[in-house]
N, C-alpha and C positions, 0 to 999 in steps of 0.2 A: 774465783771465776775470772776468766780473761776479759779485759776491756774490749768493748765494741767501739772502734775508733772511726768516727766520721769526720775528723778534723781536716784531713787532706789525704790525697793518694801518695804523699811522701812517706807515710807511715807503713807502707807495705814492706813485708819481709821477703827475702829471697826464697824461692820455692825449693822443694827437695831436689828437683832436677838441676837447679842452679847450684846448690851446695855441692852436689856430686860433680858437676862440671868444673867447679872451682877447685875441688880437691884433686882432680885429675888433669888440670890444665897444663899444657906444654908451654914453658915460658922461656924468655930470654931477656936481653937488655933492650928496652924499647928506645932509649935515647940513641942507641946505635942502630935502631931499626931492626933489631934481631929477635923481637918477641913474636913468634908465629901466630899466637892467638890474638894479639892486638892487631897484627896485620890483617888477619882474617876478618875480624870485626869491622875494621875500617873499610876494607874492600867490599864486604857484603853490604854495609850501610850505604856506601856510595852507589853501588849498583842498584839497590832498592829505590834510591831517590833519583836515579838517572844522572848522577854527577860523576866527575872523574876521580875524585879522591875523598878520603875522610880523615878525621883526626879525633882521637879519643881524648876527652878532657874530664876533669873530676866532677864538674857540676854544670848545670845550665847557666848559672851566673858566669862561670869562667868561659863557657862557650860563647855567650853573648859578648863578653869583654874581649876575648881573643879576636872575635870576628870584627868588632868595631875598630879595634886597634889595627887590624890588618887592612881594613878598608880606608881608614882616615889618618891624616896627619894632625899634629897638634894645632889647635885653633880652627880646625874644620868643624862644620856643623852637621848634625844628623837630625832628620825629621822623625819624631817619635811620639807615641801616644801619651797624653798626660796621665792616663789610667793604666799605663803599661807596667809590666814587671820590671823592665829596664829602668824606668823612672822611679818607681815606688820602692822596690825591694832589692836593689843592687848597690846600695850605699853610695851612690854618686860615683861609682868606680870608673865610669867612662870619662868623667871629667877629671877625677883625681889622678888616674894613671895615664890617660891619653890626651888630656886637655881638649876633649871633644865637647863642643857646645850643643846642648839639646834645644831644638826648636819644637816645642810641645803643641800638639794638636789635640782637640777634644775627640774622644772615641765615641762613636755612635752606639746605640744599644745593640746593634748587630755585630759589633767588634771592628767596624771599618772606619776609615776617615771619609769625610766628604772630599770627593776628588778635586773640587774647586779649592778647598782649603789646602790640599797638597800642592796644587799648582801655585797658589798664592804664597806658599811658604818658601818656595825655591828662590834663592837670592839671585839678583842680577849681577852683571859685571860691575866692578867698582872697587875702590880701595878702602871703603868705610865699613865693610861688613865681612863676616866669615864666609868661606866657600861652602856651599851645600854639597856634601860629598855622599850622603847615605840616607836612605829611607828605611825605617825599621817597622815591620808589621809583627803581629803576634797571633799565632794560630795553634790551638784555640785561644781565644782572648779571655784570660782569667778576670780581667777588670770589667768584662762585659758578660759575666755569668757563664763563662765557658763557651761562648759563641764560636761556632766553626766558620772559617772564612773560605769562600769558594775560590776555585782556580780562576774563574772568570774575573772576579774582582782583583785578584792578585795580578793577573795579566794586564788589567787596566792601569794599575799602579806602576807595574814594570814598564809599560809603554811610556808613561810620563817620565820615569827615571831615564830610560834610554834616550828620549828626546833631549835631555839635559846632561847626558854623560854622568849620571848618578848611579850608584850601586844600590841594590835592594837586598836587605837581610831580613830573614824571618826568624823570630824567636818561636820555634816550633816545639817548645817543651812538651806539649800534648798534641802534636801534629797527627799522631795515629788515632787519637780520639776524633779529630776533625775528619780524617779519612773514613772512619767507621760511621760517623754521623751522616756524612755526605755520600757514602757508598761509592767512593772513588779510591784508586791507589794513591799512595802518598807521592809518587813521582809526579802526578798531575798537579798536586798542590804546591810542589816545589819547582815545577818546570821553569818558571820565569824568574826565580830568585837567583842571585849571585852566590848567596850562602844561606844555609839554614842550620840551626842547631836543634837537636831533639834530645829529650831526657830518656834514659833507660831506667831511672830510679824512681819514677812516679808510678803511674798505673801499670807499667811493665814489670815492676817488682824487683829489678836488679838492685843490689845494695848500694852501688856507687856508679856515677858516671853519666856523661852525655857524649854525643858525637856531633862534630861539625862536618858538613859536606859542602863541596863546591868544586871549582876548577882545580886542576893540579897546581897551577901557579899560585892561586890563592891559598891552598892548603899548605904549600911549601912555606909561604910567608907566615901563615898562622902557626905553623909548627915552631918557628923561631920565636914568635910572640909568646907562645905557651911556655917555652923554655925560659924566657926572660921573666915570666911571672912565677917561676918556681914550679911549673907544671910538668916538667920532664920527669917521667917515671921509669923505673927499671923493670922488674919482673911483674908488670901490670897485667899480664895475661890472665892471672888469677881473677881479676875483676872483669876483664873482657869476656871470659868464658861465660859468666852470668849474663853479660850483655848479648851474647849470641843466642842463648836460650830465650832471652826476652824478645829478640827480633823474630825468632822462629816459632815460638810457642805462645807468646802472650799478646801479640798485636791483634790476632784474629778473634780474641774473646772479649774485646772491649765493648761490644754491643751488649753484653750481659750487664756491664756496669751502667750503661745508658738506660737499659730497661729497668734496672733497680732504681735509678735516679727518678725516672718517670713515675714509677710506682710510689716512691716516697712522696714526690710532689703531689700526686693525686690524692694520697692519703692525708697529707697535711692540709690540703685545700678543704677538707671536710671538717676541720677542727675549728671550733669557735676561738676567736682571738688570734687567728693565724691568717696572714695574707701571703699568697704565693702566686706568681705569674706563670701559669703553666706553659704559655707560649715561649717563654725564654729558657725552658729546660730542654736543651738540645743535646747535651753530652752527659758528663758524669757529675755536674755541679747543680745543686739546688740552693737557691737563696730564698729565705722566708723571713717575714717580719712579724713581730708581735704588736698587736694594737695597744693603744695607750691604756685601755681599760683591762688589759690582761692581768690576772691575779699574780703573775710573777714577771719580773723584768728579765732580760736576757741572761744576766750574770746568775740570778737565782735559779733560772731554769737549767742552765748549764751545770751548776753545782748539784742540783737534785738529780739530774740525769746521771751524773757521775757517782754520787753516793748511794742512790737508791736502785739504779738500773745498770751500773757498771758500763756506762755509755758516755763517750766523749764527743761533745759538739762545741764548736767555736763561735762565740759571739763575734760578729764581724765589724760592725760600725755602730758604736753606741748611740750616735745621733739618729740613726734610722731604726734602732732596736731590732737589728736583724742578725741572722746566722748565715754562714756558708757551710753547707753540708756536701761532702764529696764521697761518692761511692767508688769502690775499687775491688780488687781480687778477694780481699778478706771481708767484704761486706756481702752477706747473702740475702736472699729474698726474706728469709725468716728474721734476720736482723732488721730489715726495713720495716716489716710488719710490727716488730716489737717496738721500734722507735716511734712509729705512728701512735700506737696504743699508749706508750709511756707519756708522750707529749699530750695526748688527749686527756689522760688521767690527771696529769699535773695542772693542766690549764682548766680543768673542770672544777677545781677546788674553789670554794667561795673566797672572795677577797676579804682579808683580815680587817677587822674594824680598827680605826685609829685610836 
């Protein structure tokens, strides 16, 4: 029996349409700028976001790294969220490869910074501190339970950045989820950003890749940075073909994943020993906690879901006894209902005597 995998939307597989497109892709040497499918993907992505140009990269981590290196010089400072993907999950690469110093701000429950904190973080003139060069937002914000960030808030941050001649980058790995949740086109969410990177390989199901979009001058610089990191690819149109299917066919269905996440959260809220904040379920992520008196701890629950129900869930923070559950193309309404009933059954067992 196939595993039902709730751990992340990174586990999605390429769709049949993607596999067919990959098999039939017209390719060339992308380092020479001669792969027509890569060129088509980059141009289509740029137009979708209302930007001048795009650049295909192998991952969201590379997309963020290439972007920060293109914006900053060694010793510059970027303002970034303490709970952001850039800080937690990218191995300190921005410091390691770019010498970029992070000024970390706390992220609020809605995924935003306090604007006064942003203003206070910007360095003044002087010879004793680094130059503030960049502000990084994340949309949706994974560290804030998948919260979508509005265009209005982004515009406020961008205005602060412009006042101080600072650039604004958005880690938009799941920006299409934000657009679906807010019912706006992605170009609105990206309008005030100098650069944005988005993933093709999460909820959009492509096997590999992200795209950076921005001005033509910025992308030209980013292309050189990508090559210096070993990211220059040859006949990469095979991968870009799946990315085109992702943009054209998968972005419009993300509301289904959000509906399944909401259904899952509502079901979990009815189970004894489970705490879930329904107000924070905005996109395709559900966080829930087990109470201290639950008959199973998170690791035990995860193991029994795997062995007894062929279901994978990820304990997230042992200190909080919680899980992060992510819905995606390969999670159906039936899977959601099965998950609720499986957790209900396992947490209804009597606590074993010591």
